[in-house]
C-alpha positions, 0 to 999 in steps of 0.5 A: 251205720252203727247203733248209738249207745243210749241210757245208762247201764249199771257199772260193774264193780269188780275191785276195791279202790284205795285212793287218797281223797286228793285224787278223787274227793271222798266225803264224810260218808265215803261217797266219791265226788263226781264231776270235774274231779276238782276237790277242796284239797290241792292235787298231789304232783303227777308223780305221787304214788297211788294205790291203784285198783287191779281191775276197772270195769267199763261197764256194759253198753249198746255199742261197738266193741272196746277199742282203747283205754286211757287213764288220768291218774291225777284225777282218778278217772279212766276212759274207755272207747267203745267204737262209737261211745266214749265212757268216763269212769272213776277208778271203781268203774262208776260212770261219771259221763259218756259222749255218744252220737258217733257214726264213725270209728272211734279207736285208741285213746291216750290221755295228754298230761300237758293239757289234761285232755283225751286224744283219740283216732276217729275214722270216717272212711266213706267220707274219706276223713281221718281225724284226731278227736280231742275231748275236754275231759273236765266237761264230760260230767253226765251221761249221753253228751252228744258229740256234735252239739255239746262242744266237748269234742273238737277234731283235727284232720289228718291229710297225710292219712287221707293221701295214703288211704286214697292212693290209686296205687294200680293206676287205673283211675279208680279208688276201690274204697274200703276194701282190702282186696285191692292194690290200691291204699299206699302201704295198705293204709286202712286209716288210723287207730293206735295213738300215743304221746311220747318223745319224738323218735329222733329226740330232736323235737320233744314230745309228740303225738304219735298216730299209727296207721290201720293196715288191711290184711292182704296176703297178695302184696308185699307193701303192706308189711310195715307198721306206719307211724306218724308223729305230730307236734300238737303245740299249735293244734289249737289253731286247727281244732274245729267242732265235729260235724258229721254232715259236713267233714272239715279238712282243718289240720297240718299239711304234713306230719313232722315225721313218718316212720316205718317198722317192719313187722310183717303184715297184720290185720288192721294194723296197730290197734293200741300204741303205747309209750313206756317211760320206764323202758323208753320203748314203744309197744304196738299191739295188733290183731295178728296177721295171716301171711304164713311167711311171718310169725304173726305176733300180736305185740311188738316193742319198738326199740326206743333207744335206737334212732330211726335209719334212713333206708329202703322201706321194705316191700315197696315197688318201686323202691322207696327210702324212708325212716325206719325204726327198730324192733327190740331184740327180745321176746320170740324171734322169727329167724327167717323174717328177723321179726321179734314180738310176743303172743299177747293181749293189749289190742283192746286197751293198753296203758303204761303206768311207767313203772313196770305196770300196765292196764291191759284191757279185755273185751266181751259181751253180755246178752244175745240178739237184740239185747247184746252189750259190749263190755270192757275191763282194764286189768292191772299187769306187770311187765316180765318180759317173759315169752310168749306173753310178757305180761302177768297179772298184778295180784294185790298184796 
């Protein structure tokens, strides 16, 4: 289905890293210690201030395009999702390891500080299987580790997503499959993509893993004008985790999410590509490929107001009418009076990481070569949030 990444590419060094030896071990000759990230010195607390590079290159790979990024600041590692390949680097962009062999779609990533693992969305649409992939980050120590045979990946099945993706909305008895040109797929669900850890929206249940639906771009329906967010308490997920076996997809996972929420943004092209919680503001950022409906402003970045609790009410666009928990966009940025939608025209669709201090890594995606020699590239660039319009991010300059 997709080309597998094999072999090792030379990393692209675009920035100088100034990090303490407590984060990445530095030997007498200045060499960076690779592997598990452990050193003979104690790690600093997670809140310790670190000097971060203004850019980290993820290399160039025979793979799909960049989908998402995650950072382990404590150990000095960055993770890049290239659709069918996970790449782990140090903060200079030097590859430490990679996980290959995915034939499905590996999407957005987030690092869980609680257990030190990387979580990502993983789709197998033909098999009607949607998972959260959980990567044992410390065990990713060499290149080309196979996702199915090395034991570095476990998966948890999301039944709620399958139910909405396969919903026969027109009642004709047929599921129309992976296509936008249909009335099927509840809420226009095309699967999942954005993932992020953060507080429960109702503030009653502690930290949750939030998973955003992919949403098909379809201008002929109104029930796809919301972003759909599921929240899960993962404290008991060890009991669900199973190895990835693509030839026999498992269905081990929670029966339902702990919460299901709707954000009215207007239809986008494949929903929330990158989801991120920002602890400094308490808000959630949703980066999307802009939509195509002329009745909406088609912004590419939306901010969910974290200070407001969800409100039970009608989910807009549903026929017949449906009640659900609705979240609020923060009333900042650009505003479209006709639809009531707020947002920005900004990047973040290929990777977005909040550093919880007003700074973000915003990723760019590109290619090198041509034809059979085409390789995908990714780069995370440090920005500061200004809140300006149309783009609230400005590149951070080293002083």
